[in-house]
Residue frames as qw, qx, qy, qz and C-alpha x, y, z in Angstrom:
[[0.722, -0.614, -0.102, 0.300, -15.96, 3.27, -101.23],
 [0.218, 0.903, -0.299, 0.216, -13.20, 5.87, -100.83],
 [0.859, -0.005, -0.365, 0.359, -9.92, 4.16, -99.99],
 [0.304, -0.903, 0.224, -0.204, -8.25, 5.44, -96.81],
 [0.820, 0.277, -0.426, 0.263, -4.67, 4.09, -96.90],
 [0.248, -0.734, 0.427, -0.466, -3.94, 4.55, -93.21],
 [0.706, -0.002, -0.685, 0.181, -2.14, 2.05, -90.99],
 [0.524, -0.730, 0.075, -0.432, -2.48, 1.75, -87.24],
 [0.846, 0.038, -0.468, 0.253, 0.37, -0.62, -86.34],
 [0.294, 0.329, -0.476, 0.761, 2.14, 1.83, -84.01],
 [0.532, -0.414, 0.126, -0.728, -1.07, 2.15, -81.98],
 [0.923, -0.154, -0.315, -0.159, -0.74, -1.56, -81.25],
 [0.303, 0.432, -0.656, 0.539, 2.23, -1.03, -78.92],
 [0.508, -0.372, -0.757, 0.174, 1.45, -2.79, -75.61],
 [0.194, -0.252, -0.402, 0.859, 1.78, 0.45, -73.61],
 [0.283, 0.020, -0.206, -0.937, -0.82, 2.11, -75.83],
 [0.529, -0.236, -0.722, -0.377, -3.21, -0.84, -75.98],
 [0.366, -0.263, -0.752, 0.481, -3.19, -0.96, -72.17],
 [0.054, 0.345, 0.333, -0.876, -4.86, 2.45, -72.01],
 [0.331, 0.079, -0.444, -0.829, -6.94, 2.37, -75.19],
 [0.660, -0.166, -0.611, -0.405, -8.84, -0.80, -74.37],
 [0.264, -0.235, 0.725, -0.592, -10.51, -1.95, -71.16],
 [0.575, -0.086, -0.661, -0.474, -12.45, -5.06, -72.22],
 [0.345, -0.128, 0.753, -0.546, -14.80, -6.78, -69.81],
 [0.109, -0.171, -0.940, -0.273, -17.15, -9.69, -70.23],
 [0.481, -0.293, -0.192, -0.804, -20.93, -9.49, -70.20],
 [0.130, -0.018, 0.885, -0.447, -22.80, -10.89, -67.22],
 [0.581, 0.407, 0.432, -0.557, -26.19, -10.54, -68.90],
 [0.311, -0.059, 0.812, 0.490, -26.80, -12.63, -72.00],
 [0.233, 0.607, 0.748, 0.137, -30.36, -11.75, -73.01],
 [0.085, 0.169, 0.155, 0.970, -31.10, -8.50, -74.86],
 [0.273, 0.300, 0.506, -0.761, -34.16, -6.49, -73.77],
 [0.501, 0.590, 0.628, -0.081, -37.50, -6.53, -75.65],
 [0.445, 0.886, 0.086, -0.094, -37.36, -5.03, -79.15],
 [0.009, 0.791, -0.593, -0.148, -33.65, -5.88, -79.36],
 [0.990, 0.140, -0.004, 0.017, -31.84, -8.76, -81.00],
 [0.400, -0.704, 0.530, 0.252, -28.26, -9.94, -80.62],
 [0.861, 0.501, -0.084, 0.006, -26.12, -11.05, -83.55],
 [0.661, -0.477, 0.393, 0.426, -22.61, -12.49, -83.63],
 [0.522, 0.832, -0.120, -0.143, -20.81, -10.75, -86.48],
 [0.891, -0.059, 0.190, 0.407, -17.85, -12.65, -87.92],
 [0.089, 0.963, -0.193, -0.168, -14.86, -10.33, -88.33],
 [0.184, 0.617, -0.761, -0.078, -12.09, -12.92, -88.80],
 [0.688, 0.027, -0.716, -0.109, -11.64, -16.69, -88.76],
 [0.584, -0.299, -0.693, 0.297, -13.04, -17.86, -85.43],
 [0.180, -0.205, -0.357, 0.893, -13.60, -14.33, -84.12],
 [0.081, -0.675, -0.610, -0.406, -16.97, -12.65, -83.68],
 [0.029, 0.010, -0.341, 0.940, -18.17, -9.38, -82.20],
 [0.062, 0.560, 0.803, -0.192, -21.65, -8.87, -80.82],
 [0.104, -0.225, -0.224, -0.943, -24.09, -6.46, -82.34],
 [0.021, 0.461, 0.783, -0.416, -27.09, -5.62, -80.17],
 [0.010, -0.233, -0.466, -0.854, -29.78, -4.12, -82.39],
 [0.140, 0.449, 0.606, -0.642, -32.61, -2.10, -80.83],
 [0.134, 0.208, 0.715, 0.653, -35.26, -2.02, -83.52],
 [0.310, 0.480, 0.318, -0.756, -37.97, 0.44, -84.42],
 [0.680, 0.634, 0.200, -0.310, -39.76, 1.06, -87.73],
 [0.766, 0.045, 0.428, 0.477, -37.75, -0.47, -90.63],
 [0.397, 0.739, 0.277, 0.469, -38.28, 2.75, -92.59],
 [0.315, -0.948, 0.023, 0.029, -36.89, 4.93, -89.78],
 [0.304, 0.779, -0.514, 0.190, -33.22, 6.00, -89.61],
 [0.944, -0.212, -0.180, 0.178, -30.69, 3.45, -88.32],
 [0.080, -0.893, 0.409, -0.170, -27.79, 4.59, -86.12],
 [0.899, 0.089, -0.337, 0.266, -24.73, 2.32, -86.17],
 [0.341, -0.884, 0.190, -0.259, -23.04, 3.03, -82.85],
 [0.736, 0.198, -0.479, 0.436, -19.46, 2.41, -81.64],
 [0.554, -0.811, -0.174, -0.063, -19.06, 2.89, -77.87],
 [0.069, -0.870, 0.440, -0.211, -16.26, 4.05, -75.59],
 [0.449, 0.443, -0.765, 0.131, -13.28, 1.99, -74.44],
 [0.079, -0.155, 0.845, -0.505, -14.68, 0.83, -71.09],
 [0.641, 0.147, 0.241, -0.714, -18.20, 0.04, -72.25],
 [0.165, 0.039, 0.953, 0.252, -19.99, -2.98, -73.72],
 [0.249, -0.253, -0.552, -0.754, -23.17, -3.18, -75.76],
 [0.421, -0.531, -0.736, 0.002, -25.29, -4.39, -72.85],
 [0.226, -0.318, -0.333, 0.859, -24.50, -1.12, -71.06],
 [0.203, 0.079, -0.250, -0.943, -26.86, 0.39, -73.63],
 [0.139, -0.349, -0.917, -0.131, -29.77, -1.94, -72.91],
 [0.054, -0.679, -0.551, 0.482, -31.49, 0.90, -71.03],
 [0.001, 0.537, -0.180, -0.824, -30.55, 3.48, -73.64],
 [0.067, 0.064, 0.824, 0.559, -31.63, 1.58, -76.74],
 [0.021, 0.627, 0.778, -0.021, -35.33, 1.77, -75.79],
 [0.037, -0.732, -0.172, 0.658, -34.99, 5.55, -75.52],
 [0.009, -0.283, 0.585, 0.760, -33.93, 5.66, -79.16],
 [0.003, -0.340, -0.900, -0.273, -36.87, 3.44, -80.03],
 [0.013, -0.676, -0.590, 0.441, -39.19, 5.80, -78.11],
 [0.115, 0.694, -0.080, -0.706, -38.28, 8.67, -80.46],
 [0.784, 0.556, 0.163, -0.223, -38.60, 6.48, -83.53],
 [0.275, 0.750, -0.592, -0.103, -34.97, 5.54, -84.23],
 [0.983, 0.000, -0.165, 0.076, -33.18, 2.23, -84.73],
 [0.219, -0.840, 0.485, -0.106, -30.05, 1.92, -82.57],
 [0.952, 0.200, -0.217, 0.081, -27.43, -0.62, -83.64],
 [0.331, -0.822, 0.455, -0.082, -24.72, -0.93, -80.97],
 [0.903, 0.273, -0.310, 0.121, -21.63, -3.05, -81.68],
 [0.704, -0.661, 0.202, 0.167, -18.76, -4.26, -79.51],
 [0.282, 0.748, -0.599, -0.049, -15.02, -4.64, -80.06],
 [0.760, 0.138, -0.629, 0.086, -13.02, -7.86, -79.89],
 [0.424, 0.026, -0.708, 0.564, -12.83, -9.24, -76.37],
 [0.246, -0.099, 0.293, -0.919, -15.69, -7.06, -75.11],
 [0.712, 0.014, 0.156, -0.684, -18.96, -8.43, -73.76],
 [0.881, 0.070, 0.452, -0.119, -19.81, -11.65, -75.56],
 [0.605, 0.741, -0.280, -0.082, -17.28, -11.01, -78.32],
 [0.928, -0.181, 0.126, 0.300, -14.21, -13.16, -78.83],
 [0.633, 0.536, -0.039, 0.557, -10.61, -12.31, -79.64],
 [0.507, -0.505, -0.180, 0.675, -8.30, -9.62, -78.29],
 [0.257, 0.940, 0.221, -0.037, -8.70, -5.93, -79.14],
 [0.525, -0.205, 0.194, 0.803, -6.04, -3.94, -80.96],
 [0.188, 0.637, 0.004, -0.747, -6.26, -0.61, -82.74],
 [0.124, 0.278, -0.730, -0.612, -5.58, -2.24, -86.09],
 [0.027, -0.275, -0.955, -0.103, -8.27, -4.89, -85.61],
 [0.128, 0.605, 0.534, -0.577, -10.80, -2.35, -84.32],
 [0.229, 0.573, -0.208, -0.759, -10.43, -0.22, -87.43],
 [0.162, 0.140, -0.861, -0.461, -10.47, -3.18, -89.80],
 [0.032, 0.354, 0.917, -0.182, -13.46, -4.70, -87.99],
 [0.237, 0.530, 0.260, -0.772, -15.39, -1.43, -88.38],
 [0.334, 0.350, -0.538, -0.690, -15.40, -1.98, -92.14],
 [0.196, -0.069, -0.970, -0.129, -16.49, -5.60, -91.78],
 [0.079, 0.440, 0.721, -0.529, -19.26, -4.61, -89.38],
 [0.290, 0.471, -0.047, -0.832, -20.41, -1.88, -91.74],
 [0.329, 0.176, -0.761, -0.530, -20.68, -4.36, -94.60],
 [0.120, -0.235, -0.952, 0.153, -22.59, -6.79, -92.37],
 [0.170, 0.482, 0.476, -0.716, -25.03, -4.07, -91.29],
 [0.346, 0.387, -0.340, -0.784, -25.65, -3.06, -94.90],
 [0.317, 0.032, -0.896, -0.310, -26.32, -6.68, -95.90],
 [0.041, -0.330, -0.851, 0.406, -28.55, -7.23, -92.85],
 [0.266, 0.453, 0.212, -0.824, -30.59, -4.12, -93.64],
 [0.403, 0.276, -0.567, -0.663, -31.07, -5.27, -97.23],
 [0.259, -0.056, -0.963, -0.053, -31.96, -8.82, -96.19],
 [0.048, -0.432, -0.761, 0.482, -34.46, -7.64, -93.59],
 [0.107, 0.661, 0.511, 0.538, -35.93, -5.01, -95.92],
 [0.330, -0.731, -0.291, 0.522, -34.97, -2.24, -93.55],
 [0.458, 0.661, 0.330, 0.494, -35.29, 0.72, -95.85],
 [0.255, -0.955, -0.084, 0.129, -34.40, 3.50, -93.43],
 [0.412, 0.801, -0.326, 0.287, -31.28, 5.58, -93.92],
 [0.861, -0.225, -0.254, 0.379, -27.99, 4.81, -92.14],
 [0.051, -0.918, 0.242, -0.309, -26.04, 7.12, -89.83],
 [0.762, 0.035, -0.485, 0.428, -22.71, 6.26, -88.19],
 [0.370, -0.849, 0.090, -0.368, -22.10, 7.38, -84.61],
 [0.734, 0.079, -0.511, 0.440, -19.12, 7.05, -82.29],
 [0.470, -0.865, -0.004, -0.177, -18.58, 7.92, -78.66],
 [0.504, -0.737, 0.433, 0.127, -15.09, 8.64, -77.30],
 [0.372, -0.337, 0.781, 0.370, -12.78, 5.91, -78.71],
 [0.520, 0.437, 0.731, 0.062, -15.64, 4.88, -80.99],
 [0.276, 0.862, 0.016, -0.424, -15.40, 8.24, -82.76],
 [0.141, -0.518, 0.707, 0.461, -12.38, 6.84, -84.62],
 [0.346, 0.204, 0.899, 0.176, -14.52, 4.05, -86.10],
 [0.323, 0.763, 0.506, -0.237, -17.40, 6.36, -87.00],
 [0.112, 0.836, -0.238, -0.482, -15.17, 8.95, -88.66],
 [0.254, -0.298, 0.830, 0.396, -13.31, 6.22, -90.55],
 [0.357, 0.406, 0.836, 0.094, -16.56, 4.83, -91.94],
 [0.252, 0.859, 0.283, -0.345, -17.99, 8.23, -92.81],
 [0.003, -0.724, 0.472, 0.503, -14.80, 9.01, -94.73],
 [0.242, -0.183, 0.901, 0.311, -14.85, 5.63, -96.48],
 [0.121, 0.395, 0.884, 0.217, -18.52, 5.21, -97.43],
 [0.138, 0.250, 0.142, -0.948, -20.08, 8.64, -98.07],
 [0.415, -0.006, -0.561, -0.716, -22.45, 7.14, -100.62],
 [0.489, -0.243, -0.835, -0.058, -23.90, 4.68, -98.11],
 [0.285, -0.472, -0.607, 0.572, -24.66, 6.98, -95.17],
 [0.047, 0.832, 0.362, 0.417, -26.64, 10.17, -94.68],
 [0.173, -0.879, 0.168, -0.412, -24.76, 11.55, -91.71],
 [0.609, 0.141, -0.593, 0.507, -22.24, 11.33, -88.88],
 [0.507, -0.802, -0.049, -0.313, -22.70, 11.81, -85.12],
 [0.563, 0.266, -0.559, 0.548, -19.75, 12.23, -82.76],
 [0.574, -0.777, -0.106, -0.237, -20.15, 12.21, -78.98],
 [0.585, -0.737, 0.320, 0.107, -17.15, 13.08, -76.78],
 [0.888, 0.358, 0.082, 0.278, -14.86, 12.49, -79.74],
 [0.489, -0.644, 0.235, 0.540, -11.21, 13.46, -80.16],
 [0.506, 0.836, -0.134, -0.167, -9.42, 15.28, -82.95],
 [0.372, 0.676, -0.621, 0.140, -5.80, 14.34, -82.26],
 [0.903, -0.156, -0.400, 0.027, -4.37, 11.12, -80.85],
 [0.516, 0.268, -0.492, 0.648, -1.22, 12.35, -79.10],
 [0.240, -0.411, 0.318, -0.820, -3.01, 14.59, -76.54],
 [0.851, -0.264, -0.142, -0.431, -5.43, 11.75, -75.78],
 [0.853, 0.047, -0.450, 0.259, -2.59, 9.30, -75.12],
 [0.247, 0.365, -0.451, 0.777, -0.84, 11.84, -72.90],
 [0.532, -0.392, 0.141, -0.737, -4.03, 12.33, -70.87],
 [0.943, -0.150, -0.194, -0.226, -4.33, 8.55, -70.52],
 [0.657, -0.660, 0.359, 0.061, -0.79, 8.34, -69.16],
 [0.857, 0.147, 0.308, 0.386, 1.29, 7.36, -72.20],
 [0.056, -0.792, 0.290, 0.534, 4.21, 9.52, -73.30],
 [0.850, 0.453, 0.267, 0.023, 4.00, 8.53, -76.93],
 [0.285, 0.891, -0.353, -0.008, 7.10, 10.55, -77.80],
 [0.376, -0.557, 0.740, -0.022, 9.24, 7.94, -76.06],
 [0.737, 0.159, 0.657, -0.016, 7.72, 5.31, -78.38],
 [0.164, -0.183, 0.581, 0.776, 8.78, 7.12, -81.57],
 [0.171, 0.601, 0.779, 0.051, 5.11, 7.89, -82.13],
 [0.019, -0.093, 0.109, 0.989, 3.89, 10.94, -84.03],
 [0.500, 0.345, 0.329, -0.723, 0.41, 12.28, -84.75],
 [0.561, 0.396, -0.497, -0.531, 0.59, 10.72, -88.21],
 [0.240, 0.105, -0.964, 0.053, 0.76, 7.31, -86.50],
 [0.282, 0.143, 0.654, -0.687, -2.57, 7.95, -84.78],
 [0.392, 0.483, 0.775, -0.110, -6.22, 7.64, -85.77],
 [0.164, 0.023, 0.400, 0.901, -6.10, 10.86, -87.85],
 [0.106, 0.675, 0.704, -0.194, -9.63, 11.93, -86.92],
 [0.035, 0.756, 0.030, -0.652, -8.85, 15.57, -87.71],
 [0.052, -0.329, 0.670, 0.663, -7.39, 14.71, -91.10],
 [0.094, 0.286, 0.921, 0.246, -10.28, 12.45, -92.05],
 [0.112, 0.710, 0.599, -0.352, -13.10, 14.75, -90.96],
 [0.011, 0.589, -0.197, -0.784, -11.73, 17.47, -93.22],
 [0.129, 0.131, -0.756, -0.628, -12.91, 15.35, -96.15],
 [0.021, 0.410, 0.907, -0.092, -16.36, 14.41, -94.80],
 [0.146, -0.130, -0.200, -0.960, -19.09, 16.53, -96.36],
 [0.404, -0.459, -0.760, -0.219, -22.02, 14.58, -94.94],
 [0.394, -0.728, -0.014, -0.562, -24.13, 16.34, -92.29],
 [0.568, 0.073, -0.661, 0.485, -22.38, 16.06, -88.95],
 [0.520, -0.763, -0.095, -0.371, -23.60, 16.45, -85.36],
 [0.499, 0.254, -0.610, 0.560, -21.00, 16.86, -82.61],
 [0.616, -0.715, -0.177, -0.279, -21.97, 16.50, -78.94],
 [0.579, 0.236, -0.515, 0.587, -19.49, 17.23, -76.16],
 [0.531, -0.715, -0.414, 0.187, -19.52, 17.86, -72.43],
 [0.032, 0.953, -0.102, 0.282, -18.46, 21.29, -71.23],
 [0.372, -0.747, 0.524, -0.169, -16.21, 19.86, -68.51],
 [0.972, 0.176, -0.156, 0.026, -14.93, 16.74, -70.28],
 [0.466, -0.776, 0.420, 0.067, -11.86, 15.80, -68.25],
 [0.768, -0.077, 0.561, 0.299, -10.52, 13.21, -70.74],
 [0.421, 0.358, 0.488, 0.676, -11.12, 14.88, -74.10],
 [0.044, -0.447, -0.237, 0.861, -11.41, 18.67, -73.63],
 [0.450, 0.727, 0.456, -0.248, -14.19, 20.46, -75.44],
 [0.079, 0.757, -0.379, -0.526, -11.51, 22.21, -77.52],
 [0.284, -0.140, 0.886, 0.338, -11.00, 18.90, -79.33],
 [0.362, 0.588, 0.722, -0.043, -14.63, 18.92, -80.43],
 [0.176, 0.879, 0.046, -0.441, -14.24, 22.51, -81.58],
 [0.137, -0.497, 0.684, 0.517, -11.32, 21.43, -83.77],
 [0.315, 0.230, 0.897, 0.209, -13.44, 18.72, -85.38],
 [0.269, 0.788, 0.492, -0.254, -16.24, 21.22, -85.91],
 [0.056, 0.821, -0.216, -0.525, -13.93, 23.79, -87.48],
 [0.158, -0.361, 0.794, 0.463, -12.34, 21.25, -89.86],
 [0.442, 0.386, 0.810, -0.024, -15.61, 19.70, -90.99],
 [0.009, 0.085, -0.425, -0.901, -16.56, 20.93, -94.47],
 [0.013, 0.488, 0.868, 0.091, -20.17, 19.76, -94.04],
 [0.144, -0.382, -0.182, -0.894, -22.73, 22.43, -94.83],
 [0.685, -0.513, -0.246, -0.455, -25.17, 20.76, -92.47],
 [0.572, 0.049, -0.656, 0.490, -23.06, 20.59, -89.33],
 [0.489, -0.757, -0.112, -0.419, -24.13, 21.19, -85.75],
 [0.441, 0.212, -0.660, 0.570, -22.19, 21.49, -82.51],
 [0.595, -0.671, -0.214, -0.388, -23.86, 21.04, -79.15],
 [0.280, 0.304, -0.686, 0.599, -21.81, 21.65, -76.01],
 [0.599, -0.553, -0.556, -0.162, -23.63, 20.24, -72.98],
 [0.117, -0.701, 0.334, -0.618, -23.33, 22.61, -70.00],
 [0.593, -0.516, 0.452, -0.421, -22.12, 20.99, -66.80],
 [0.993, 0.064, 0.031, -0.090, -21.44, 17.59, -68.39],
 [0.291, -0.646, 0.668, 0.227, -18.14, 15.71, -68.24],
 [0.164, 0.330, -0.834, -0.410, -16.94, 12.80, -70.37],
 [0.149, -0.140, -0.977, -0.051, -19.50, 10.32, -69.08],
 [0.078, 0.455, 0.681, -0.568, -22.50, 12.40, -68.02],
 [0.131, 0.035, -0.377, -0.916, -23.94, 13.90, -71.20],
 [0.408, -0.368, -0.729, -0.408, -27.08, 11.76, -71.15],
 [0.386, -0.461, -0.654, 0.458, -27.39, 12.19, -67.39],
 [0.107, -0.340, -0.140, 0.924, -27.33, 15.99, -67.78],
 [0.250, 0.106, -0.390, -0.880, -29.66, 16.17, -70.76],
 [0.508, 0.209, 0.720, -0.424, -32.13, 13.30, -70.28],
 [0.598, 0.530, 0.601, 0.001, -34.75, 12.99, -73.00],
 [0.240, 0.900, -0.100, -0.350, -33.45, 16.13, -74.70],
 [0.305, -0.476, 0.736, 0.372, -30.37, 14.14, -75.80],
 [0.421, 0.229, 0.852, 0.210, -32.51, 11.81, -77.89],
 [0.335, 0.828, 0.398, -0.208, -34.72, 14.62, -79.17],
 [0.005, 0.807, -0.368, -0.462, -31.67, 16.51, -80.46],
 [0.274, -0.227, 0.859, 0.367, -30.46, 13.39, -82.27],
 [0.409, 0.513, 0.755, -0.028, -33.98, 12.74, -83.58],
 [0.264, 0.883, 0.110, -0.371, -34.27, 16.27, -85.00],
 [0.080, -0.650, 0.607, 0.450, -30.88, 15.91, -86.66],
 [0.318, -0.011, 0.913, 0.257, -31.61, 12.50, -88.19],
 [0.405, 0.671, 0.593, -0.182, -35.08, 13.58, -89.37],
 [0.185, 0.864, -0.122, -0.453, -33.59, 16.60, -91.08],
 [0.040, -0.544, 0.727, 0.417, -30.82, 14.75, -92.91],
 [0.261, 0.132, 0.945, 0.143, -33.12, 11.84, -93.80],
 [0.245, -0.089, -0.369, -0.892, -35.75, 14.29, -95.10],
 [0.270, -0.449, -0.851, 0.043, -38.38, 13.08, -92.63],
 [0.208, -0.545, -0.085, -0.808, -41.04, 15.62, -91.80],
 [0.019, -0.030, 0.771, -0.636, -41.83, 15.83, -88.07],
 [0.170, -0.511, -0.827, -0.161, -45.27, 14.63, -87.11],
 [0.155, -0.201, 0.139, -0.957, -47.76, 17.34, -86.35],
 [0.100, -0.393, -0.891, 0.206, -50.59, 16.68, -84.01],
 [0.213, -0.272, -0.208, -0.915, -53.80, 18.56, -84.69],
 [0.171, 0.181, 0.779, -0.575, -56.41, 18.69, -81.97],
 [0.110, -0.421, -0.757, -0.488, -59.98, 18.00, -82.98],
 [0.201, -0.007, 0.318, -0.926, -62.52, 20.59, -81.95],
 [0.118, 0.415, 0.897, -0.092, -65.98, 19.42, -81.12]]
């Protein structure tokens, strides 16, 4: 593990937490077929739910951190689409979200990401799931994914960022917080831009052309700072912050599948017709 000595205490100001996190409880308790739910202990008496959509144990596994207004059951219809292209999709919640307990803060979210990562690694070993591991984050979840990719390069094969942000201050301003009045500087933020500059693992960045919350220019910054030789940037025409899958449909999963196959050294299946 590479130590990342960053603190996030200033992000835990009540005015910032009010816009960063929008927890809601889950009204559906049962995961869909081919999915299992696990309560992951992240602190004494506090658990977060992981909802694991499972395919071939030897296939790539995507550990996924969602956006601030989502919960893992929102992906119950999306998980099977990953399975359909031969991928394992491991979605995890934050404290206070869905069936998880506790109260979310920026500091706990980032610390919990490490605990969740360790749990996933142990679970994969225990269940003899030999496929490679990729970390993926959407929107707010990009902070968790980038943190883990920077911390555990030896344990992952790649990084996927959807609708992610480079700098924290512009994001807070868009969300309605004038962080300058809180004695808050960019160095008090998530430091996604700083961290990605040290991540050499293959990286795929997906971003909507008309993202109204995190402009596509933010994704371009992440792309430009990434030193990865195997990096890809896909801007989705016509999509905003929440409509990338809607605009792309099955192609979204096929792009991710091609990327994961390439970095996991999996040869695509070729179908040969039999002539009579």
